[in-house]
Structures are given as structure tokens and as C-alpha cells.
C-alpha positions as CSV (number, residue, x, y, z in Angstrom):
1,X,0.0,0.0,0.0
2,X,1.5,3.4,-1.0
3,X,1.4,6.3,1.4
4,X,-2.1,7.8,1.0
5,X,-2.4,11.5,2.0
6,X,-6.0,12.7,2.4
7,X,-6.1,16.5,2.3
8,X,-8.2,19.5,1.6
9,X,-6.7,22.3,-0.5
10,X,-8.4,25.0,1.5
11,X,-6.6,23.8,4.7
12,X,-3.4,25.7,5.5
13,X,-2.0,22.8,7.5
14,X,-2.5,20.5,4.5
15,X,-0.7,23.0,2.3
16,X,2.2,23.0,4.7
17,X,2.3,19.2,4.7
18,X,2.1,19.0,0.9
19,X,5.0,21.5,0.7
20,X,7.0,19.4,3.2
21,X,6.3,16.2,1.3
22,X,7.5,17.7,-2.0
23,X,10.6,19.2,-0.4
24,X,11.5,15.9,1.0
25,X,10.6,13.9,-2.1
26,X,8.3,11.6,-0.2
27,X,6.4,8.9,-2.0
28,X,2.7,9.6,-1.7
29,X,-0.7,9.6,-3.4
30,X,-2.8,12.7,-2.8
31,X,-6.5,12.2,-2.2
32,X,-9.1,15.0,-1.7
33,X,-10.6,14.2,1.7
34,X,-14.0,16.0,1.1
35,X,-14.7,14.1,-2.1
36,X,-13.2,10.8,-1.0
37,X,-13.0,10.4,2.7
38,X,-10.9,7.5,4.2
39,X,-12.7,4.2,3.9
40,X,-14.0,2.4,7.0
41,X,-11.0,-0.1,7.1
42,X,-8.6,2.8,7.0
43,X,-10.4,4.7,9.7
44,X,-10.5,1.6,11.9
45,X,-6.7,1.1,11.3
46,X,-6.0,4.7,12.2
47,X,-8.1,4.3,15.3
48,X,-5.8,1.5,16.4
49,X,-2.7,3.7,15.8
50,X,-4.2,6.2,18.2
51,X,-5.0,3.7,20.9
52,X,-8.7,3.7,20.3
53,X,-9.1,7.4,21.0
54,X,-11.6,8.2,18.2
55,X,-11.7,11.9,19.1
56,X,-8.1,12.1,17.6
57,X,-9.6,11.3,14.2
58,X,-12.1,14.3,14.3
59,X,-11.5,17.8,13.0
60,X,-12.7,19.3,16.2
61,X,-12.3,22.9,15.0
62,X,-14.5,22.3,11.9
63,X,-17.9,23.8,11.3
64,X,-19.5,20.4,10.8
65,X,-18.2,19.1,14.1
66,X,-19.6,22.1,15.9
67,X,-22.9,22.1,14.0
68,X,-23.4,18.4,15.0
69,X,-22.5,19.3,18.6
70,X,-20.0,16.4,18.6
71,X,-18.2,17.8,21.6
72,X,-21.2,16.7,23.7
73,X,-22.5,13.9,21.4
74,X,-19.3,12.0,20.7
75,X,-19.5,10.0,23.9
76,X,-23.1,9.1,23.3
77,X,-22.4,7.4,19.9
78,X,-21.0,4.0,19.2
79,X,-17.7,3.5,17.5
80,X,-19.5,2.1,14.4
81,X,-21.7,5.2,14.2
82,X,-18.7,7.5,14.5
83,X,-16.7,5.5,11.9
84,X,-19.8,5.9,9.6
85,X,-19.9,9.6,10.2
86,X,-16.2,10.0,9.3
87,X,-16.5,7.8,6.3
88,X,-19.4,9.8,4.9
89,X,-18.3,13.3,5.7
90,X,-14.7,14.1,4.9
91,X,-15.1,17.5,6.6
92,X,-15.3,15.7,10.0
93,X,-11.9,14.0,9.5
94,X,-8.8,15.6,11.0
95,X,-6.4,16.5,8.2
96,X,-4.1,15.8,6.7
97,X,-4.7,12.1,7.2
98,X,-1.9,9.9,6.0
99,X,-1.9,6.1,6.1
100,X,0.0,3.2,4.8
101,X,0.3,-0.5,5.7
102,X,2.6,0.2,8.6
103,X,0.9,3.1,10.3
104,X,-0.8,6.5,10.1
105,X,-0.9,10.1,11.3
106,X,-3.5,12.8,11.5
107,X,-2.5,16.5,11.5
108,X,0.9,17.7,10.5
109,X,3.9,17.8,12.8
110,X,7.1,17.8,10.9
111,X,9.1,15.6,13.3
112,X,6.3,13.0,13.4
113,X,6.1,13.0,9.6
114,X,9.9,12.7,9.1
115,X,9.8,9.6,11.3
116,X,6.7,8.2,9.6
117,X,8.1,8.7,6.1
118,X,11.6,7.6,7.4
119,X,13.3,10.7,6.2
């Protein structure tokens, strides 16, 4: 599985990550997260990488998160319901979202990405 990077071009963090990827000549496939959110298997795998903390996968500063009052409603929903929400609404997914067969990361922290991409 190649490195898949889910991003939104209106996201400044995604633009920083993309610039970093290009500067470091990382191998990746860019995927628009709003049009093609991560699939359920990828979301479940990412959830494992974050020790089951599903909140880490959510874009908590996004309008959709706030509109759905997920700050209060997240604990009331099952993991399956939350995975479905993330899978059907790319705006809810924390970005950039990068995954491969060995691991994954959400958000962009240069040190973590350098380790993840083994650069």
C-alpha cells in the first residue's frame, strides 16, 4: 500500500504538509478528503494507531463538528456510528490524514512525519 495522504486544498495545514512532502521527495498519493473520505477499514486502522481514541480522528475545529455538537454527542455514539460519520463526511476527518500499511498520522507535525516517512 502506498502512502495515502488525504487532504483539503483549503486547509493551510494541508498545504504546509504538501510543501514538506514535495521538499522531502516523499512517496505519496494525494486524495481529496472531502470528495473521497478515508474508507472504514482505513479509519479503523487509524483508530488502532491512536490507541482507540476516536476523538483524535475528528476535525474538532471544523464547522460540521460544531454544527453536529459532537463535543457533547461524541461519547453518546457507538464506535460504528462514529466511523460511519467520518466515512461519509470528509469535513469531519482531521487532516491531513496519512496512512500506509505500517501506520498512520493525522494532522501535521514535521518531526512525526519525518519519522513516519523515514526521512
